[in-house]
mmCIF file of the N, C-alpha and C atoms, coordinates in Angstrom:
data_MODEL
# 
_entry.id   MODEL 
# 
loop_
_atom_site.group_PDB 
_atom_site.id 
_atom_site.type_symbol 
_atom_site.label_atom_id 
_atom_site.label_alt_id 
_atom_site.label_comp_id 
_atom_site.label_asym_id 
_atom_site.label_entity_id 
_atom_site.label_seq_id 
_atom_site.pdbx_PDB_ins_code 
_atom_site.Cartn_x 
_atom_site.Cartn_y 
_atom_site.Cartn_z 
_atom_site.occupancy 
_atom_site.B_iso_or_equiv 
_atom_site.pdbx_formal_charge 
_atom_site.auth_seq_id 
_atom_site.auth_comp_id 
_atom_site.auth_asym_id 
_atom_site.auth_atom_id 
_atom_site.pdbx_PDB_model_num 
ATOM 1   N N  . UNK A 1 1  ? -27.411 7.424   -89.659 1.00 0.00 ? 1  UNK A N  1 
ATOM 2   C CA . UNK A 1 1  ? -27.260 6.402   -90.714 1.00 0.00 ? 1  UNK A CA 1 
ATOM 3   C C  . UNK A 1 1  ? -27.120 5.016   -90.073 1.00 0.00 ? 1  UNK A C  1 
ATOM 4   N N  . UNK A 1 2  ? -26.299 4.982   -89.048 1.00 0.00 ? 2  UNK A N  1 
ATOM 5   C CA . UNK A 1 2  ? -26.054 3.676   -88.425 1.00 0.00 ? 2  UNK A CA 1 
ATOM 6   C C  . UNK A 1 2  ? -27.354 3.129   -87.799 1.00 0.00 ? 2  UNK A C  1 
ATOM 7   N N  . UNK A 1 3  ? -28.045 3.986   -87.062 1.00 0.00 ? 3  UNK A N  1 
ATOM 8   C CA . UNK A 1 3  ? -29.284 3.552   -86.396 1.00 0.00 ? 3  UNK A CA 1 
ATOM 9   C C  . UNK A 1 3  ? -30.304 3.074   -87.435 1.00 0.00 ? 3  UNK A C  1 
ATOM 10  N N  . UNK A 1 4  ? -30.356 3.740   -88.579 1.00 0.00 ? 4  UNK A N  1 
ATOM 11  C CA . UNK A 1 4  ? -31.314 3.355   -89.617 1.00 0.00 ? 4  UNK A CA 1 
ATOM 12  C C  . UNK A 1 4  ? -31.032 1.927   -90.081 1.00 0.00 ? 4  UNK A C  1 
ATOM 13  N N  . UNK A 1 5  ? -29.775 1.654   -90.420 1.00 0.00 ? 5  UNK A N  1 
ATOM 14  C CA . UNK A 1 5  ? -29.425 0.314   -90.891 1.00 0.00 ? 5  UNK A CA 1 
ATOM 15  C C  . UNK A 1 5  ? -29.706 -0.713  -89.787 1.00 0.00 ? 5  UNK A C  1 
ATOM 16  N N  . UNK A 1 6  ? -29.432 -0.320  -88.548 1.00 0.00 ? 6  UNK A N  1 
ATOM 17  C CA . UNK A 1 6  ? -29.672 -1.225  -87.420 1.00 0.00 ? 6  UNK A CA 1 
ATOM 18  C C  . UNK A 1 6  ? -31.160 -1.550  -87.327 1.00 0.00 ? 6  UNK A C  1 
ATOM 19  N N  . UNK A 1 7  ? -31.993 -0.520  -87.489 1.00 0.00 ? 7  UNK A N  1 
ATOM 20  C CA . UNK A 1 7  ? -33.443 -0.746  -87.425 1.00 0.00 ? 7  UNK A CA 1 
ATOM 21  C C  . UNK A 1 7  ? -33.863 -1.717  -88.515 1.00 0.00 ? 7  UNK A C  1 
ATOM 22  N N  . UNK A 1 8  ? -33.341 -1.490  -89.714 1.00 0.00 ? 8  UNK A N  1 
ATOM 23  C CA . UNK A 1 8  ? -33.709 -2.355  -90.843 1.00 0.00 ? 8  UNK A CA 1 
ATOM 24  C C  . UNK A 1 8  ? -33.263 -3.788  -90.547 1.00 0.00 ? 8  UNK A C  1 
ATOM 25  N N  . UNK A 1 9  ? -32.065 -3.935  -89.972 1.00 0.00 ? 9  UNK A N  1 
ATOM 26  C CA . UNK A 1 9  ? -31.554 -5.271  -89.640 1.00 0.00 ? 9  UNK A CA 1 
ATOM 27  C C  . UNK A 1 9  ? -32.475 -5.947  -88.630 1.00 0.00 ? 9  UNK A C  1 
ATOM 28  N N  . UNK A 1 10 ? -32.892 -5.172  -87.621 1.00 0.00 ? 10 UNK A N  1 
ATOM 29  C CA . UNK A 1 10 ? -33.789 -5.745  -86.604 1.00 0.00 ? 10 UNK A CA 1 
ATOM 30  C C  . UNK A 1 10 ? -35.093 -6.206  -87.242 1.00 0.00 ? 10 UNK A C  1 
ATOM 31  N N  . UNK A 1 11 ? -35.600 -5.392  -88.176 1.00 0.00 ? 11 UNK A N  1 
ATOM 32  C CA . UNK A 1 11 ? -36.856 -5.747  -88.844 1.00 0.00 ? 11 UNK A CA 1 
ATOM 33  C C  . UNK A 1 11 ? -36.682 -7.062  -89.604 1.00 0.00 ? 11 UNK A C  1 
ATOM 34  N N  . UNK A 1 12 ? -35.565 -7.170  -90.317 1.00 0.00 ? 12 UNK A N  1 
ATOM 35  C CA . UNK A 1 12 ? -35.303 -8.392  -91.087 1.00 0.00 ? 12 UNK A CA 1 
ATOM 36  C C  . UNK A 1 12 ? -35.212 -9.589  -90.149 1.00 0.00 ? 12 UNK A C  1 
ATOM 37  N N  . UNK A 1 13 ? -34.515 -9.395  -89.035 1.00 0.00 ? 13 UNK A N  1 
ATOM 38  C CA . UNK A 1 13 ? -34.350 -10.485 -88.072 1.00 0.00 ? 13 UNK A CA 1 
ATOM 39  C C  . UNK A 1 13 ? -35.714 -10.906 -87.532 1.00 0.00 ? 13 UNK A C  1 
ATOM 40  N N  . UNK A 1 14 ? -36.550 -9.908  -87.201 1.00 0.00 ? 14 UNK A N  1 
ATOM 41  C CA . UNK A 1 14 ? -37.888 -10.203 -86.676 1.00 0.00 ? 14 UNK A CA 1 
ATOM 42  C C  . UNK A 1 14 ? -38.679 -11.007 -87.699 1.00 0.00 ? 14 UNK A C  1 
ATOM 43  N N  . UNK A 1 15 ? -38.624 -10.595 -88.950 1.00 0.00 ? 15 UNK A N  1 
ATOM 44  C CA . UNK A 1 15 ? -39.356 -11.299 -90.005 1.00 0.00 ? 15 UNK A CA 1 
ATOM 45  C C  . UNK A 1 15 ? -38.856 -12.740 -90.114 1.00 0.00 ? 15 UNK A C  1 
ATOM 46  N N  . UNK A 1 16 ? -37.535 -12.912 -90.063 1.00 0.00 ? 16 UNK A N  1 
ATOM 47  C CA . UNK A 1 16 ? -36.947 -14.252 -90.172 1.00 0.00 ? 16 UNK A CA 1 
ATOM 48  C C  . UNK A 1 16 ? -37.421 -15.126 -89.008 1.00 0.00 ? 16 UNK A C  1 
ATOM 49  N N  . UNK A 1 17 ? -37.380 -14.575 -87.795 1.00 0.00 ? 17 UNK A N  1 
ATOM 50  C CA . UNK A 1 17 ? -37.814 -15.359 -86.632 1.00 0.00 ? 17 UNK A CA 1 
ATOM 51  C C  . UNK A 1 17 ? -39.291 -15.711 -86.749 1.00 0.00 ? 17 UNK A C  1 
ATOM 52  N N  . UNK A 1 18 ? -40.083 -14.765 -87.231 1.00 0.00 ? 18 UNK A N  1 
ATOM 53  C CA . UNK A 1 18 ? -41.512 -15.011 -87.395 1.00 0.00 ? 18 UNK A CA 1 
ATOM 54  C C  . UNK A 1 18 ? -41.750 -16.148 -88.367 1.00 0.00 ? 18 UNK A C  1 
ATOM 55  N N  . UNK A 1 19 ? -41.020 -16.128 -89.478 1.00 0.00 ? 19 UNK A N  1 
ATOM 56  C CA . UNK A 1 19 ? -41.193 -17.197 -90.471 1.00 0.00 ? 19 UNK A CA 1 
ATOM 57  C C  . UNK A 1 19 ? -40.791 -18.538 -89.874 1.00 0.00 ? 19 UNK A C  1 
ATOM 58  N N  . UNK A 1 20 ? -39.671 -18.564 -89.148 1.00 0.00 ? 20 UNK A N  1 
ATOM 59  C CA . UNK A 1 20 ? -39.203 -19.811 -88.534 1.00 0.00 ? 20 UNK A CA 1 
ATOM 60  C C  . UNK A 1 20 ? -40.246 -20.333 -87.550 1.00 0.00 ? 20 UNK A C  1 
ATOM 61  N N  . UNK A 1 21 ? -40.767 -19.425 -86.723 1.00 0.00 ? 21 UNK A N  1 
ATOM 62  C CA . UNK A 1 21 ? -41.777 -19.828 -85.742 1.00 0.00 ? 21 UNK A CA 1 
ATOM 63  C C  . UNK A 1 21 ? -42.986 -20.428 -86.454 1.00 0.00 ? 21 UNK A C  1 
ATOM 64  N N  . UNK A 1 22 ? -43.395 -19.787 -87.552 1.00 0.00 ? 22 UNK A N  1 
ATOM 65  C CA . UNK A 1 22 ? -44.545 -20.274 -88.315 1.00 0.00 ? 22 UNK A CA 1 
ATOM 66  C C  . UNK A 1 22 ? -44.276 -21.685 -88.833 1.00 0.00 ? 22 UNK A C  1 
ATOM 67  N N  . UNK A 1 23 ? -43.071 -21.889 -89.366 1.00 0.00 ? 23 UNK A N  1 
ATOM 68  C CA . UNK A 1 23 ? -42.719 -23.212 -89.901 1.00 0.00 ? 23 UNK A CA 1 
ATOM 69  C C  . UNK A 1 23 ? -42.737 -24.254 -88.782 1.00 0.00 ? 23 UNK A C  1 
ATOM 70  N N  . UNK A 1 24 ? -42.165 -23.901 -87.638 1.00 0.00 ? 24 UNK A N  1 
ATOM 71  C CA . UNK A 1 24 ? -42.146 -24.832 -86.500 1.00 0.00 ? 24 UNK A CA 1 
ATOM 72  C C  . UNK A 1 24 ? -43.569 -25.174 -86.085 1.00 0.00 ? 24 UNK A C  1 
ATOM 73  N N  . UNK A 1 25 ? -44.428 -24.160 -86.055 1.00 0.00 ? 25 UNK A N  1 
ATOM 74  C CA . UNK A 1 25 ? -45.822 -24.386 -85.672 1.00 0.00 ? 25 UNK A CA 1 
ATOM 75  C C  . UNK A 1 25 ? -46.483 -25.352 -86.642 1.00 0.00 ? 25 UNK A C  1 
ATOM 76  N N  . UNK A 1 26 ? -46.257 -25.146 -87.931 1.00 0.00 ? 26 UNK A N  1 
ATOM 77  C CA . UNK A 1 26 ? -46.842 -26.030 -88.946 1.00 0.00 ? 26 UNK A CA 1 
ATOM 78  C C  . UNK A 1 26 ? -46.336 -27.456 -88.744 1.00 0.00 ? 26 UNK A C  1 
ATOM 79  N N  . UNK A 1 27 ? -45.041 -27.599 -88.528 1.00 0.00 ? 27 UNK A N  1 
ATOM 80  C CA . UNK A 1 27 ? -44.456 -28.929 -88.331 1.00 0.00 ? 27 UNK A CA 1 
ATOM 81  C C  . UNK A 1 27 ? -45.084 -29.595 -87.109 1.00 0.00 ? 27 UNK A C  1 
ATOM 82  N N  . UNK A 1 28 ? -45.240 -28.832 -86.030 1.00 0.00 ? 28 UNK A N  1 
ATOM 83  C CA . UNK A 1 28 ? -45.833 -29.382 -84.808 1.00 0.00 ? 28 UNK A CA 1 
ATOM 84  C C  . UNK A 1 28 ? -47.260 -29.840 -85.088 1.00 0.00 ? 28 UNK A C  1 
ATOM 85  N N  . UNK A 1 29 ? -47.997 -29.057 -85.852 1.00 0.00 ? 29 UNK A N  1 
ATOM 86  C CA . UNK A 1 29 ? -49.378 -29.422 -86.187 1.00 0.00 ? 29 UNK A CA 1 
ATOM 87  C C  . UNK A 1 29 ? -49.397 -30.743 -86.951 1.00 0.00 ? 29 UNK A C  1 
ATOM 88  N N  . UNK A 1 30 ? -48.514 -30.856 -87.943 1.00 0.00 ? 30 UNK A N  1 
ATOM 89  C CA . UNK A 1 30 ? -48.473 -32.090 -88.736 1.00 0.00 ? 30 UNK A CA 1 
ATOM 90  C C  . UNK A 1 30 ? -48.127 -33.280 -87.849 1.00 0.00 ? 30 UNK A C  1 
ATOM 91  N N  . UNK A 1 31 ? -47.187 -33.078 -86.924 1.00 0.00 ? 31 UNK A N  1 
ATOM 92  C CA . UNK A 1 31 ? -46.785 -34.171 -86.030 1.00 0.00 ? 31 UNK A CA 1 
ATOM 93  C C  . UNK A 1 31 ? -47.955 -34.573 -85.136 1.00 0.00 ? 31 UNK A C  1 
ATOM 94  N N  . UNK A 1 32 ? -48.702 -33.575 -84.669 1.00 0.00 ? 32 UNK A N  1 
ATOM 95  C CA . UNK A 1 32 ? -49.835 -33.857 -83.785 1.00 0.00 ? 32 UNK A CA 1 
ATOM 96  C C  . UNK A 1 32 ? -50.913 -34.643 -84.522 1.00 0.00 ? 32 UNK A C  1 
ATOM 97  N N  . UNK A 1 33 ? -51.108 -34.341 -85.806 1.00 0.00 ? 33 UNK A N  1 
ATOM 98  C CA . UNK A 1 33 ? -52.155 -35.056 -86.566 1.00 0.00 ? 33 UNK A CA 1 
ATOM 99  C C  . UNK A 1 33 ? -51.785 -36.526 -86.716 1.00 0.00 ? 33 UNK A C  1 
ATOM 100 N N  . UNK A 1 34 ? -50.502 -36.797 -86.809 1.00 0.00 ? 34 UNK A N  1 
ATOM 101 C CA . UNK A 1 34 ? -50.084 -38.204 -86.954 1.00 0.00 ? 34 UNK A CA 1 
ATOM 102 C C  . UNK A 1 34 ? -50.405 -38.920 -85.654 1.00 0.00 ? 34 UNK A C  1 
# 
């Protein structure tokens, strides 16, 4: 049970980091265009 919840937490964390990275990339692109 514990490992399952841990796996789910890791997945959520990975998704969150991925979204953040995507946002940072977009921001960098916008800055570069300026």
